[in-house]
TORGU-569481 format. One record per residue (C-alpha): x, y, z. Coordinates in steps of 0.2 Angstrom, whole numbers, plus 5000, padded with zeros to 4 digits. Layout:
TORGU-569481
XYZ;...
//
This chain:
TORGU-569481
489646104894;489346284900;491246294904;491746264887;490746424881;491546594882;490846714895;489346814890;490246984891;491546944877;491147014860;490746904846;491747004834;493246924826;494746964837;495946974822;494947114814;495747284810;495547414823;495347604820;496847644831;498147514836;498447494855;500047584854;499247744847;497847744860;499147724874;500147874866;498647974865;498247944883;499947994888;499848154878;498248194886;499048174904;500548284898;499348424892;498348414908;499948424919;500648574909;498948664909;498648654927;499848754938;500648674953;500248834964;498848944965;499049114957;499049204973;500449094979;501449124963;501249314965;501649314983;503249214980;503749324965;505449404967;505249534954;503849654952;503149754938;501649864934;500649724927;500849624943;500249774953;498749804941;498249624943;498349624962;497249784962;495949704951;495949544962;495749654977;494249744969;493449564967;493949514985;494249664996;494349555012;495849455007;497149535019;498549425014;498349494996;498349675003;500049635011;500649554994;500149714985;501049824997;502649724996;502549734977;502149924977;503649944989;504749844977;504149954962;504550114972;502650164974;502950204992;501450314994;500250184987;501150054998;500850165014;498950185009;498749995007;499649965023;498550095032;497049995026;497749835033;498249915050;496449985052;495349845046;496449685045;496649545057;497749555072;498949415065;499449535051;499649695061;501449665066;501949615048;501049775041;501949875054;503649805049;503349835031;502650015035;504250045045;505349985030;504350105018;504550245030;506450215031;506650205013;505650365010;506750455024;508350405016;507750454999;507350635005;508850755004;509950765019;509550895031;507850925024;506250955035;505450805026;506850685031;506750745049;504850715050;505050545041;506450495053;505350545068;503950435061;505150295060;505650315078;503850315083;503550165073;505050075081;504450125098;502650065094;503349895088;504449885104;502949915115;501949765107;503349635109;504049545124;505449455115;507149515121;508049475105;506749565095;506849715107;508749715104;508549715085;507349865086;508649955097;510049925085;508949975070;
//
């Protein structure tokens, strides 16, 4: 006798009643919510998107500076800022940022910071007028930077690249 009755968890309401929203509309609404959530949440963090940006502008640099004010110990962000400053042509600011990384940053970023500093110095040297005292002093700093990098590496391929540079 008990098997003929419906289970206790089923509603006693009429199954043929009109619903507020048909099942198709509810499913479409659920799909729309999933789509909005997928579009609203980025696939990468903002730091990754800024680090992978190929173009730089003043807004990006300003955003990175503000972010560094909030978390000054983020050394990878310092490197990203220096790279963007170099792309924009703010070479003095890039050298200042790299100096902070070289003095206080972790050892794993030291070589990367030295390479970027060397690139900035080369760019500054070749932007200076030919035969000027500024160009000569910058080229001397480039040579010192190359010898410093060569002293800190044991890889013969890297040493040869420094030699040809």
